[in-house]
C-alpha positions in Angstrom: 132.5 97.2 59.3 131.5 93.9 57.5 129.5 91.5 59.7 129.5 88.0 58.2 126.4 86.3 59.8 123.9 85.0 57.3 121.2 83.9 59.7 118.8 86.8 59.2 119.3 86.6 55.4 118.4 82.9 55.4 115.4 83.6 57.7 114.0 86.3 55.4 114.7 84.8 52.0 114.1 81.1 52.8 110.7 81.3 51.0 112.6 81.8 47.7 113.6 78.2 47.8 110.0 77.2 47.9 109.3 79.5 44.9 112.1 77.7 43.0 110.5 74.3 43.8 107.1 75.6 42.7 108.4 76.1 39.2 109.0 72.4 38.9 105.5 71.4 40.0 102.7 71.3 37.4 99.9 73.8 38.1 97.4 70.9 37.9 99.1 69.1 40.8 97.4 71.3 43.4 98.0 68.9 46.4 101.8 69.1 45.9 101.7 72.8 45.4 99.7 73.3 48.7 102.1 71.0 50.6 105.0 73.1 49.3 103.1 76.2 50.3 102.9 75.0 53.8 106.5 73.6 54.0 107.9 76.8 52.6 106.8 78.8 55.7 108.5 76.4 58.1 112.1 77.5 57.9 111.3 81.1 58.9 109.0 79.8 61.7 111.7 77.4 63.1 114.5 80.0 62.9 112.5 82.8 64.5 111.2 80.5 67.2 114.7 79.3 68.0 116.0 82.9 68.1 113.2 84.0 70.4 113.9 81.2 72.8 117.7 81.9 72.7 117.0 85.6 73.3 115.0 84.9 76.4 117.9 82.7 77.6 120.3 85.7 77.3 121.5 85.4 73.7 123.1 88.6 72.3 121.1 89.5 69.2 123.8 91.9 68.0 125.9 88.9 67.1 123.6 88.0 64.2 123.4 91.5 62.7 124.5 91.8 59.1 126.2 94.8 57.4 127.7 94.7 53.9 128.5 97.3 51.3 125.6 97.6 48.8 125.1 101.0 47.1 127.4 103.9 46.8 127.0 107.2 44.9 127.8 110.9 45.0 129.4 112.6 47.9 127.9 113.9 51.2 128.2 117.7 51.0 129.2 118.1 54.6 132.2 115.8 54.2 133.8 115.9 50.8 135.6 112.6 51.2 132.5 110.7 52.3 130.2 109.2 49.6 126.5 108.6 50.0 126.3 105.0 51.0 123.4 102.5 51.5 124.5 99.3 53.1 122.8 95.9 53.2 122.0 95.9 56.9 119.9 93.5 58.9 119.4 93.3 62.6 116.8 92.6 65.3 116.0 93.7 68.9 113.5 92.1 71.2 110.5 93.9 69.7 111.3 93.3 66.0 112.2 89.7 66.7 108.8 89.2 68.4 107.1 90.7 65.2 109.2 88.4 63.0 108.1 85.4 65.0 104.5 86.5 64.9 104.8 87.0 61.1 106.2 83.5 60.6 103.6 81.9 62.8 100.6 83.6 61.2 102.1 82.9 57.7 102.3 79.1 58.4 98.6 79.1 59.6 97.6 81.3 56.7 99.2 78.8 54.3 97.0 76.1 55.8 93.9 78.3 55.5 94.9 78.8 51.8 94.3 75.2 51.0 90.8 76.2 49.9 92.2 78.1 46.9 91.3 76.3 43.8 92.5 78.4 40.8 96.1 79.1 39.7 97.3 77.7 43.0 101.0 77.8 42.1 100.8 81.6 41.2 98.9 82.2 44.5 101.6 80.6 46.7 104.4 82.3 44.7 102.8 85.6 45.5 102.2 84.5 49.0 105.9 83.8 49.5 106.9 87.2 48.1 104.5 88.8 50.6 106.1 86.7 53.4 109.6 87.9 52.4 108.4 91.5 52.4 106.9 91.2 55.9 109.9 89.5 57.4 112.2 92.0 55.8 110.3 95.0 57.1 111.0 94.0 60.7 114.6 92.9 60.1 115.8 95.9 58.1 118.3 98.1 59.8 118.4 100.9 57.3 115.6 103.0 55.9 116.1 102.2 52.2 116.0 98.4 52.8 112.9 98.9 55.0 111.3 100.9 52.2 112.0 98.2 49.6 110.6 95.4 51.7 107.6 97.7 52.5 107.0 98.1 48.8 107.3 94.3 48.2 104.4 93.7 50.6 102.4 96.4 48.7 102.9 94.9 45.2 102.5 91.3 46.2 99.3 91.9 48.2 97.9 94.0 45.3 98.2 91.0 42.9 96.8 88.6 45.5 93.7 90.7 46.1 93.2 91.5 42.4 93.5 87.8 41.3 92.1 85.7 44.1 89.8 88.1 45.9 86.0 88.3 45.9 83.4 89.7 43.6 84.7 93.3 43.7 88.4 92.3 44.0 89.6 94.8 41.4 88.1 97.8 43.2 89.6 96.5 46.5 93.0 96.0 44.9 93.2 99.4 43.4 91.8 101.1 46.5 94.6 99.3 48.5 97.2 100.4 45.9 96.0 104.0 45.8 96.0 104.6 49.5 99.1 102.6 50.4 101.0 104.0 47.3 100.2 107.4 48.6 101.6 106.4 52.0 104.7 105.0 50.4 105.3 108.2 48.5 105.0 110.3 51.7 107.3 107.9 53.5 109.9 108.1 50.6 109.9 111.9 51.0 110.8 111.6 54.7 113.5 109.0 54.0 115.0 111.1 51.2 115.0 114.3 53.4 116.7 112.5 56.3 119.3 110.8 53.9 120.1 114.1 52.2 120.6 115.9 55.5 122.5 113.2 57.5 124.2 111.1 54.8 123.1 107.8 56.4 120.1 105.5 56.4 121.2 103.3 59.3 118.4 103.2 61.7 120.5 102.8 64.9 122.8 105.7 63.8 119.8 107.9 63.0 118.0 107.1 66.3 121.1 108.4 68.2 121.8 111.3 65.8 118.3 112.7 65.3 117.1 112.3 68.9 119.9 114.2 70.6 119.9 117.9 71.2 121.4 120.1 68.5 120.7 117.5 65.7 120.5 118.4 62.0 116.9 119.5 62.1 115.2 122.3 63.9 112.3 121.6 66.3 109.9 122.9 63.6 111.3 120.7 60.9 111.2 117.7 63.3 107.6 118.3 64.0 106.8 118.4 60.3 108.7 115.3 59.6 106.9 113.5 62.4 103.5 114.6 61.2 104.5 113.3 57.7 105.5 110.0 59.2 102.2 110.0 61.2 100.3 110.3 57.9 102.4 107.7 56.1 102.1 105.1 58.7 98.6 106.3 59.7 97.3 105.2 56.3 98.7 101.7 57.0 97.5 101.4 60.6 94.9 102.8 59.6 94.0 106.1 61.4 90.6 107.6 60.7 89.8 109.0 58.1 92.3 106.8 56.1 90.5 103.6 56.8 88.1 103.0 53.9 90.6 101.1 51.8 91.1 98.6 54.6 87.3 97.8 54.8 87.4 96.8 51.1 90.4 94.6 51.6 88.9 92.8 54.6 85.8 92.0 52.7 87.2 91.2 49.2 90.6 89.6 49.9 90.8 85.8 50.6 90.2 85.4 54.4 93.5 83.5 54.6 95.3 86.6 53.4 93.3 88.9 55.6 94.8 86.8 58.5 98.1 88.4 57.5 96.7 91.7 56.5 94.9 92.3 59.8 97.4 90.3 61.9 100.7 91.7 60.5 100.4 94.3 57.7 98.3 96.8 59.7 100.9 96.5 62.5 103.6 97.8 60.2 102.0 101.2 60.7 102.3 100.8 64.5 105.9 99.5 64.2 106.9 102.4 62.0 105.5 105.0 64.5 107.3 103.3 67.3 110.6 102.7 65.6 110.9 105.9 63.6 108.4 108.3 65.0 109.4 108.0 68.7 112.9 106.7 67.9 113.9 109.6 65.6 111.9 112.5 67.0 111.1 111.8 70.7 110.6 115.4 71.7 108.4 116.2 68.7 106.4 113.0 69.5 105.8 114.1 73.1 104.5 117.4 71.7 101.8 115.7 69.7 100.8 113.2 72.3 97.5 114.8 72.9 96.7 114.6 69.2 97.5 110.9 69.3 95.2 110.4 72.3 92.4 112.2 70.4 93.0 110.2 67.2 93.1 107.0 69.2 89.8 107.8 70.9 88.2 108.6 67.6 89.4 105.3 66.1 88.3 103.3 69.1 84.7 104.8 69.3 84.2 105.2 65.5 85.2 101.6 64.8 83.1 100.2 67.7 79.9 102.1 66.7 80.2 101.1 63.1 80.9 97.5 63.9 77.7 97.4 66.0 75.4 98.1 63.0 77.1 95.9 60.3 75.3 92.9 58.9 78.4 91.5 57.1 80.6 89.6 59.5 83.8 90.6 57.7 82.8 94.3 58.1 82.2 93.7 61.8 85.8 92.4 62.1 87.1 95.2 59.8 85.7 97.9 61.9 86.8 96.0 65.0 90.4 96.3 63.7 89.9 100.0 63.3 88.7 100.2 66.9 91.5 98.0 68.3 94.1 100.1 66.5 92.7 103.0 68.4 94.0 101.3 71.6 97.5 101.2 70.0 97.3 105.0 69.4 96.0 105.7 72.9 98.9 103.7 74.4 101.4 105.6 72.2 99.8 108.9 73.0 100.1 108.2 76.8 103.9 108.3 76.4 104.5 106.5 79.7 105.7 103.0 80.6 102.3 101.4 80.9 100.9 103.0 77.8 103.8 102.1 75.5 103.9 98.5 76.8 100.1 98.3 76.3 100.4 99.6 72.7 103.0 96.9 71.9 100.9 94.2 73.8 97.9 95.2 71.7 99.9 94.9 68.5 100.8 91.3 69.3 97.5 90.4 70.9 95.3 91.7 68.1 97.5 89.9 65.6 96.8 86.6 67.2 93.1 87.2 67.9 92.3 88.7 64.4 94.1 85.8 62.8 92.0 83.3 64.7 88.8 85.1 63.8 89.6 85.2 60.1 90.7 81.6 60.1 87.2 80.8 61.4 85.7 83.1 58.8 87.7 81.2 56.1 86.0 78.0 57.2 82.6 79.6 57.3 82.9 81.0 53.8 84.0 77.6 52.4 81.3 75.5 54.2 78.4 77.9 54.3 79.2 80.1 51.3 78.2 83.3 53.1 79.3 85.5 55.9 76.2 87.7 55.9 74.8 87.7 59.4 71.2 87.9 58.0 71.7 84.6 56.1 73.4 82.8 59.0 72.0 81.3 62.1 71.7 78.0 63.9 75.3 77.1 63.0 75.9 75.7 66.6 73.7 72.7 65.8 75.5 71.8 62.6 79.1 73.0 63.5 79.4 72.9 67.3 83.2 72.9 67.2 83.4 76.0 64.9 80.8 77.8 67.0 82.7 77.1 70.2 86.0 78.4 68.8 84.2 81.5 67.4 82.8 82.3 70.9 86.2 81.9 72.5 87.8 84.2 69.9 85.1 86.7 70.5 85.7 86.6 74.2 89.4 87.2 73.6 88.6 90.1 71.4 86.4 91.8 73.9 89.0 91.4 76.6 88.0 88.5 78.8 90.4 88.1 81.7 93.0 85.3 81.3 93.3 86.1 77.6 95.7 88.4 75.7 93.1 91.0 74.9 92.5 91.7 78.6 96.2 92.3 79.3 96.8 94.6 76.3 93.7 96.7 77.0 94.3 96.9 80.8 97.9 97.9 80.4 97.2 100.5 77.7 94.3 102.1 79.7 96.4 102.2 82.8 98.8 104.4 80.8 95.9 106.5 79.3 94.3 107.2 82.7 97.7 108.3 84.0 98.1 110.7 81.1 94.5 112.0 80.6 91.6 110.7 82.8 88.9 112.3 80.6 90.0 110.4 77.5 90.4 107.3 79.6 86.8 107.5 80.9 85.4 108.1 77.4 87.5 105.4 75.9 86.0 102.8 78.3 82.8 103.2 76.3 84.6 101.7 73.3 85.5 98.6 75.4 81.8 98.2 76.3 80.8 98.5 72.7 83.3 95.8 71.8 81.5 93.4 74.0 78.2 94.4 72.4 79.1 94.1 68.7 81.2 90.9 69.2 78.4 89.1 71.1 75.8 90.3 68.7 77.7 88.9 65.7 78.5 85.6 67.4 75.0 85.0 68.6 73.7 85.9 65.1 75.9 83.2 63.6 75.6 80.4 66.2 71.9 80.7 67.3 68.7 81.7 65.7 65.6 80.1 64.1 67.3 79.0 60.9 69.2 75.8 61.2 72.0 74.8 58.9 71.9 71.4 57.2 73.0 68.6 59.6 75.4 67.2 57.0 77.5 70.4 57.1 81.1 69.4 57.8 82.5 70.8 61.0 86.2 71.7 61.5 88.7 69.2 60.3 91.7 68.1 62.4 94.1 70.4 60.6 91.8 73.3 61.1 91.3 72.5 64.7 95.0 72.2 65.3 95.6 75.5 63.6 93.0 77.3 65.7 94.2 75.6 68.9 97.8 76.8 68.2 96.5 80.4 68.1 94.4 79.9 71.2 97.3 78.5 73.2 99.3 81.7 72.5 96.3 83.9 73.2 95.8 82.3 76.6 99.5 82.0 77.2 99.9 85.8 76.8 96.9 86.4 79.0 98.1 84.1 81.8 101.8 84.8 81.5 102.4 88.2 79.8 106.0 88.3 81.0 107.2 86.5 77.8 106.2 89.5 75.7 107.1 92.1 78.4 110.7 90.7 78.5 110.9 91.1 74.7 109.8 94.7 74.6 111.1 96.2 77.8 114.4 97.4 76.3 112.4 99.1 73.4 110.1 100.8 75.9 112.9 102.0 78.1 114.8 103.4 75.1 111.7 105.3 74.0 111.1 106.7 77.4 114.7 107.8 77.7 114.4 109.6 74.4 111.2 111.3 75.5 112.7 112.2 78.8 110.6 109.9 80.9 
């Protein structure tokens, strides 16, 4: 059935209009290009914010779903009169709408952080907008083929951004990113093709109903293999140890403004895929590997925390911190109970906000101080008190200070973990203690110490302060009033638990 709403299409593809305008601006006019780079992110932010507010007021999101004929070929062997068909289908639920809003918010702030880019600025923002379209499309896609195409768009656009505007070893980082994520994409494509060939549909809602019911098209053994394949495909993106090395290179070599999106959103696509397709399509198989997920989550949590504790490069501290915090997502999913699943989703949102704030500050440090090496930093508090204060606050949020989002996500996830496996819960607490150790060590190395920065070093400007304050408002808002996220994801959590049998 054709559904005529164009709202989601406009939300996703609105950055294309900014790309068109960029063609008419000379590359030398960097100020105009940067203003367009900021303005081009606003339509998706305004639309997603409006939809999120309407949703919390009782708006039915199914009324904005889109479904149109797109591709048609061959015939489904089980029904001779039914062709293989891939429709252009977009739709959102509370969870995916929340991720779209988070993507739009971080993209706007990343566009501000990108003002420091000096070379080929027009090409940079063009690639930036393609990345934004891909990220928005991933969360709005309602069929697997469309999801895969948007997923690939993020891969290609980020590859060019890293390779062109990255650091000293940008080419190595770009190709490491392409190799690992290309492998993950190939594995994901095999799963999609297998499901399509067997069911004749790629509609996510239909597949969630069809594959999760008893007597579906796949035996329990095949379901387990497909789930493990999905776990590898999305585990590379998350990343799950030992598929993490590419991510370290990206965090260090990519522009910090882009790492805001990479750490805040792109890593979360792995979690989103496991939740939407892993649990959604194969709930019984997912329950059977829950102990494996708990173990993998514990390894991620402790491995990332231990390695973050010994790094001397601040970007690597934050990179290993992301590995560790994604372990909490895996622990929550492995718990397969109400608290665990909510905690995993809370952690996805919370870490997106906190990591974006940290890398926004890193972006300023790199521009003003020309280094993020902890051995070369120190005494920044005297020259840049505002930046030092925000850095300390962001660190407190990351280590789970009460009244901030990190505390809510970790508390909720670990309640679920303790209910599922007390031993893993007790061991996992060590990772939370190590988080406090490595974050405070890094922050104190930057802000205090015997070496004092020049007094003329420029502290945060008003635009930068406003951007960081925006993130801080939501970090504290989620910590004080987590209900606004809980209300968005409760339907998703309940649906997953019904599928698992909880």
